C-alpha positions in Angstrom: -44.0 -1.4 0.4 -40.4 -2.1 2.0 -38.8 0.3 4.3 -35.5 -0.7 2.4 -33.4 2.2 1.1 -31.9 1.7 -2.5 -28.3 3.1 -3.1 -26.6 3.6 -6.3 -23.6 5.5 -7.8 -21.3 5.7 -10.4 -17.8 5.3 -10.3 -17.3 8.9 -8.9 -18.7 7.9 -5.6 -18.1 4.3 -4.8 -16.3 4.8 -1.5 -18.9 7.3 -0.2 -21.9 5.0 -1.4 -20.1 2.1 0.5 -19.7 4.3 3.7 -23.4 5.2 3.6 -24.6 1.8 2.9 -23.1 0.8 6.2 -24.5 3.5 7.9 -27.8 2.7 6.6 -27.6 -0.8 7.8 -26.3 0.2 11.3 -29.4 2.1 11.7 -31.2 -1.1 11.2 -32.6 -0.4 7.6 -32.2 -2.7 4.7 -29.7 -1.2 2.1 -30.5 -2.5 -1.6 -26.8 -1.7 -3.2 -27.4 -1.3 -7.0 -23.7 -0.6 -7.6 -21.6 0.3 -9.4 -19.1 -2.1 -7.8 -16.0 -1.3 -9.7 -13.6 1.6 -10.5 -14.1 1.4 -14.2 -16.1 4.4 -15.7 -20.0 3.9 -16.0 -22.7 6.1 -16.8 -24.7 7.6 -14.2 -28.0 7.7 -16.2 -27.9 3.9 -16.0 -27.7 4.0 -12.2 -30.3 6.5 -11.8 -32.8 4.4 -13.7 -32.0 1.3 -11.6 -32.8 3.1 -8.5 -36.0 4.7 -10.0 -37.0 1.3 -11.0 -36.4 -0.2 -7.5 -38.7 2.6 -6.1 -41.4 2.2 -8.9 -41.1 -1.7 -8.3 -41.6 -1.1 -4.4 -38.3 -2.8 -3.6 -37.2 0.3 -1.9 -39.2 3.1 -0.1 -36.5 5.7 -0.8 -33.3 6.0 -2.3 -29.7 7.8 -2.1 -28.0 8.4 -5.4 -24.6 9.5 -5.9 -22.2 10.6 -8.8 -19.0 12.8 -8.6 -20.9 15.9 -8.0 -24.4 14.9 -7.7 -25.5 17.1 -10.7 -25.8 14.6 -13.5 -27.4 12.0 -11.3 -29.8 14.6 -9.9 -30.8 15.6 -13.5 -31.1 12.0 -14.7 -33.3 10.7 -11.7 -35.6 13.9 -11.8 -36.8 12.4 -15.4 -39.0 10.0 -13.9 -42.4 11.4 -12.9 -42.9 9.4 -9.6 -39.2 10.7 -8.3 -38.7 13.9 -6.4 -34.9 13.9 -5.9 -33.1 16.6 -4.3 -29.3 17.4 -4.6 -28.0 18.6 -1.0 -24.8 19.9 0.2 -25.7 20.2 4.0 -28.2 18.8 6.6 -30.4 21.9 6.2 -31.2 21.0 2.5 -31.6 17.4 3.6 -34.0 18.2 6.2 -35.9 20.6 4.0 -36.2 18.5 1.0 -38.2 16.0 3.2 -40.3 18.7 5.0 -41.2 20.9 2.1 -41.0 18.7 -0.9 -41.5 15.1 0.4 -38.3 13.9 -1.5 -37.9 10.5 -2.1 -34.4 10.6 -3.4 -31.4 12.1 -1.6 -28.6 13.1 -4.2 -25.0 13.6 -3.0 -21.7 14.4 -4.7 -19.1 11.7 -3.8 -16.3 14.3 -4.8 -18.0 17.2 -3.1 -19.4 16.1 0.1 -17.4 14.4 3.2 -18.4 11.5 4.6 -19.6 13.0 8.1 -21.5 15.7 6.2 -23.2 12.9 4.0 -24.2 11.0 7.0 -25.8 13.9 8.7 -27.7 14.3 5.5 -28.8 10.8 5.1 -30.0 11.0 9.0 -32.0 14.0 8.1 -33.4 12.5 5.0 -34.5 9.2 6.8 -35.7 10.9 10.0 -37.6 13.9 8.9 -41.2 13.4 7.6 -43.3 15.5 5.3 -44.6 18.6 6.7 -47.8 18.6 4.5 -50.0 21.7 5.0 -49.3 24.2 2.2 -46.6 22.0 0.6 -49.2 19.2 -0.5 -50.7 21.2 -3.3 -47.1 22.2 -4.5 -45.8 18.5 -4.4 -48.8 17.3 -6.1 -48.0 19.6 -9.0 -44.5 18.2 -9.4 -46.0 14.8 -10.2 -48.3 16.3 -12.9 -46.2 19.1 -14.6 -47.9 20.0 -17.8 -46.1 20.1 -20.9 -45.1 23.6 -22.2 
């Protein structure tokens, strides 16, 4: 598996995604930019699917997904059983989503999260590892949620 980080967004977060792509590459990591690349309105589920596919195929180890608020993108990406995506708004959430939930996708809102906070969240997401311990059984259950 690669150490690359996939990034994707809809039209509501193009600028923030570009800034985060530069931040990821400045850290020495490969950034796989999945778009969108223009201001035209697009559907965030399509970009969530592209990001999930890049992780499933091993082109990226983790991902950063954005839309205007992060809410729709978070709902869309978490439909894939091998994805554990966390919508965060601060560095504490970014740190804990890795430590406790072994999140493999960070979700941010392009209209709700400023660039500096977003960079701090990305740093925590990339630097913090899974704590394991009591969290292992919980994370295992996330990938095997029973039908209700």
